[in-house]
Each structure stands twice: as structure tokens, then as C-alpha cells.
N, C-alpha and C positions, 0 to 999 in steps of 0.2 A: 548375522550382521545385517541383513536386508532391512531389519526393523528400523535401523538409523534413518534409512530413506523413507520409509513410510511415515515415521515420526516427523521427520522435518517436512515432508509434503503435507501432512495433517496441520502442522503449524503454520505453514504458508496459507493453506485454504483458510483457517481461522482468522489469521491476521488480515487477509484480503477481504473476507467479509466484513470484519471489523472495520477497515479502512473504508470500505465502500459506504457503509452505513454512517460512519463518521463524517465523510464528506458530503453525504445526503443530508444529514441533520445539520451540519453548518450551513448548507445552502438553503433550508428551510428557515434557519433562524435568521439568516441574512435578509430574506424576503420580507419576514415579519418584523424586521428591526429589533429583534431580541438580542441578548448577550450572546457572542459568538464563541465557538471553540478556537483556542488560541492557535495561531500558524504553526508554532513549534509542535503542537500536539498532532496536527495533521500530517506535518512532514515526518516525525519520528514514527507515527503509526505506518506510513509508507515504507520508509526506509528499513524499519526492523522487521520486515516480513510481509507488509501488505501492499508491496508495490503494484502488483498487478490489479488489485480491487481499487487502490487509489487512482492510477491512471485511467481505469475504466470508469470511475465515478467522475473524474475530471472531465471527460469526454461526453459521457451521458448527460450529466447535470449542468455542463457548460461552467463548471465552477473552478476558480483559480487558474483559468487557462491563460490569462493574461500575464501570469507571473512565471517568468522563465526558470527561476530557482526551483518551482515546484516541479517542473518537468525534468530539471537536472538532478534534483535529489531522489525522486521516484525512479528514474531511469538508472541512476547509479544504483539504488536499492535493487532493482530488478537485475541488474548485472551480477551483483554479488550472490543474490539469491539463485540465479541460473547456474552460476559457478559452483556453488555448494552442491546443488543437485547433481550437476555434471561430474563433480568430485565423487560424490556418493555412488552414482551409478557405474563409474569407471572402478573405483575401489572394491565394489561389491562383485 
């Protein structure tokens, strides 16, 4: 049963890396004046597993930090992701 935990942790790692690079790409596009990545894509990427990467990217690249709802959605995602990890650790 431990493999559920490992699979979920791998999923979170992949999603966090994806979110990190998605935020980085959007920041680059913003600086160049190119077509941007939709905000809902950034928010869903963080909420659905990439909250750690999204929050890290927000701070490192100073991107979307003035939008409170980005913090709210990503922290909410981080909380549910941590709760699932804790559940899996206790359950196993």
C-alpha cells in the first residue's frame, strides 16, 4: 500500500515542476509583450498538485504577487495536498 504515497508524491513533484515552469514562461511572455498564459491555467496548475512550485515561482520571479487570489488558491491547494499526504502516511 505504500506505493500510493510514492505515486502521489511523484505526481506532486511533476505538477510542481510544471507549475514552476508555467509561471516562469508566463513571466517571460509578459516581459516580451507576447500572448500570455490564461490565469485560470496558472491557478488550476497550482491547485491540482503544483502548489509548491507555483508559490515558489511567484516569489522567485515576482509574478502574480499582487493578486491575492493567487495566494489564496495556491495555499488552498497546498493545504489539500498536504492533507492527502498526511492521510496516506497515517493510513499506511
